[in-house]
Each structure stands twice: as structure tokens, then as C-alpha cells.
N, C-alpha and C positions, 0 to 999 in steps of 0.2 A: 752147172758152175754158178758161182755167186755173181752178184752184180757189182761192176767196178765202182769204186769210190771216186767218181769223177772230180777232178780238181785237187785231189790229195796227192801224196807222194807215192812213188812207185818203186818196186824192186823187180828188175828184169833178170830172168834166169836162162842161161844156156842149159841144155839138157845133156847131150852126149858128153861123157867124161866128167860132168859136173854133178848131175843128179842121178844118172844111170851109167852103169859100168859097161860102156860099149866101145871105147876108143881102140882097144886091142882087137876086138871083133872086127871093127872097121879096117884096121891096118891089115889083118890077115885076109879079109875079103878083098881088099884092094890089091894085095900082092897076087892073090889067085886070079883076079880079074885081068891084071896086066899080063900075067903069064899066059892066060888063056887066049889073049889077043896077040901073042907073039913078042911081048916085051919082057925082058929079063930085068925086073926091078926088085931090089931087096926090100924086105919088110921094114927094116930099120930106116930106109930112106923115106918111107911113107908115114911113119909114126908122127913126126913133127908137123906134117901137113894136115892131119886130121882136124876137122873144125871148119875147113873151107868147104864151099859148095863143090859138087862133083865136077862141074866143068872147069872150075878154077884149079882144083887139085890135079886133074889130068893134065892141064896146060902147064902147071908148075913142074911136072915130071917130064913131059914130052916136048914142051915148047909150043904145043898146039892142042886143041881139043880133039878127042876121038870118042864119039858117042858110044861106040862099041864097048869101050872100056867101062864107061859109066853104067851101061846096061848090064854088063857082066858083073860089075860090083853089086848091083841090085839083086842079081840072081844068086850070087854067093852069100850075100848078107841076109837074104829073106828067111832062110831056115832059123836064124838066130832070133827073129822077132818074137817067136813064141816062148823064148826062154830068157827074156831080159830081166836083169836084176838091178833094182835101185840101190844106191849106196845107203848104208845104214845112216839114219838121221835125215834123209832127204825129205820125207813127208813131214817129219817133225819141224824141220827148218821152215818149210813153206807155211805151215800152220802158225808157227811163231811169228813169222814175218807178217802174215795176214792179220794176226792179233794186234800188231802195232798200228793198224789202220792203213797199211800200204795197199795199193793196187798191185796184185801179183800177176806178172805176165811171163809166160814161157816163150822164149824166142830161140828157135832152133833152125839150123841149116838142113834139117831132115825134111823130107816131103811130108805133105799132110797125111798121107796114108801111113807112113812109118811113125809119125808123131803120135798117132792114136795108140800104138803099142807102147811108146815111151811114157805117155801120160798114164796109161793103165798100170805100168810097172811102178810108177811113183806112188800111186794110190792116194792122191791128195787133191783130186779134182774139185772137191768141195771148197778148197781154199784158193783155187786158181781162177782168175778173172778172164784172161784171154790167152789163147795160144796162137802165136805167129810162126808160120813155117816158111820154107824156101819157096813154096808155091805162091806166097803172098807178095813176093818181091821180084825185081828184075835181076838184081845182082846179089851175090852171096858175100859173106865175110871174107876178107877184112873190110869190104865196102860197108858203109853204115846202114844200108837199106833196111835190114831186118830190125835193127835197133830203132831206126826212125819210124818204121811201121808199128813197132811195139808201143812207142810213145804216142803215136796218133790213135792207136786202138783204145788207149785208156785216157785220152785227152790229158796227157801228162806233160809237164815241163821238165826238160832234161836237167835243169838245175836242182830239181827236187827228186831226182832218181839216182839209183845206183845199179850197176850191172854185175851179176855174179857169173863167172865163167871159169874155164880151166886152161885156156890156150892163149898164145900171143895174138891170135886172130880175134879172140873175144876182146882183149884189151884194146887192140887197134880200132876195131869197129865201134866199141863204146866211146873211146876218146874222140873219134871223128864225129860222133853224134853228140858230144858234149857231156858225157857221163864218166864218172870214175868207175873203175872196175875192181871188184874183189875177186881174187882167184883162189882156187883150191888145187891141190897137187895130184888129185886122183886121175887126171887125164894123162899123167905120165910126163908132163912137161916140167923141167926142173925149175927150182925157185929162182936161180940166177937169171934164166931166160925170161921168166915172167916179170921179175923186177926190172930188168933191162928194158922190157917192152913198156913199162910204166904202170904195173899193177899197184893199186893204192894200198891193198892189204893182201896177205897170203895166209891161208890156213891149210892144215894137212888134209882136211876133208870137210864135208858139209855138217857132219855131226859136231865137230869142233866149233865151226861157225855158229851152229845153233846154240851150243853151250855158252859161247862168248858173245852172243848177239847184242846184248845191251851195251857192251863196250866197243862194238864194231862200228864201222862207218854207217851201217844201217841204223843202229841204235842212236847214234849221234844225230842222224838226219831226222829220225822220228821225233826226238825231243825238240829239235830246233823248229820243226814245223807244227808242233802242237800249240 
């Protein structure tokens, strides 16, 4: 990976549902996990919770954590790791963002082990400065720990950064860390929910954001800091 431009501005990216097409794989895996542990939970109930850490998601559904469900989710999700697909334009966006002079940080609620497969699927490691995973923090989104850790990793100021995600949890975590959040719709969360959560900009997908980068919040931030 490249060396961070310490002191410059930064763009932080969520991965699942933003750069890699995994949210529905997670939803199905979670549904299978709950059912295998004796809980009858509809997949539709789980979809809007994707993006939280495992412990928080289980607690959101059951009112308390149950590690057996989290472990079962890992078992059901593991076969998908070898067949992950990045969204069209994901690598292009990361390289275009890096070309603006930004420090590029991937900040994901996935474990370090799973993040390796996600980064490989994106195929733009040469333009990524740092990867922060759920293993690097104590609490997951919507707590801002992952975003804060990403800022520290690149010696970045929140005022000079923007977060790119796909869920209301991304928006909340970013805002609590002092960042604006650009959202894409590829995670399956509808535009109204993202706007209500406080998303600064919304694009259909990362390919569209890459095409419109110069007119986006990222482009504006790049010009302001030059």
C-alpha cells in the first residue's frame, strides 16, 4: 500500500454495500444464523441493520447479545468470501480520489480476516493508505470509534475529511466523529432514509460518484485545501 499523505485531507470509505456487493449476502447469512440458533427472524427485518457490528446487530434484534448467533453468521457467510464482487467503478473511484491528493482509508465493521477478502475484491490496494477494521476498535457503528481510528491512522483532521458509505449507521458514525457523509444507494437503503439520517450527498453508486467527483463534496474539499 502507498504511504499516507500525513497532514493532507482524507476520504474514508465504508466497504460492505459501498464498494463491495455484500449487504444481501450478509442479510441472508444473518437470517440463516438466527434460525440455526432457534430464532425465527425474517430477512427483511435484518436488511436495514446491516452495517452495524455483529454484537450490536444481534442486540438490536434480540435485545441482548448472543455470541452463538454471531459465530453462526460467520459460518454461513464464510463461503461467500471467495466470490465477492466489487461494484463497478469501485477501484476507479478510489484511484481518482487518491489522485486528488487525499489520504484514502477503508474503514469497515468487518473483521481483519474478512477485510482482506474485501480489499482483494476491490483490487485497488495500490491507492489505499490504511485499512481499519472492527478488530481495531472497542465498539462498532453507529459509535464513531471506527471513524476516529481511521482519522488517527492517517493523522487527519475531521474538518478536512469526508466519509463515503451506504447506511444510516455510516452517516451517524461519521457525524458523531465530525465528518460529512456521502452515501450511495447500492446497500439497499432508500434515499429518504439516508437523507433523514443527514447524508450530505447521495449517488446511485460509486461509478456515478467517480464520474461526478469534481463536482462532489470530495472535489470541493480538494480544491479548498490546495
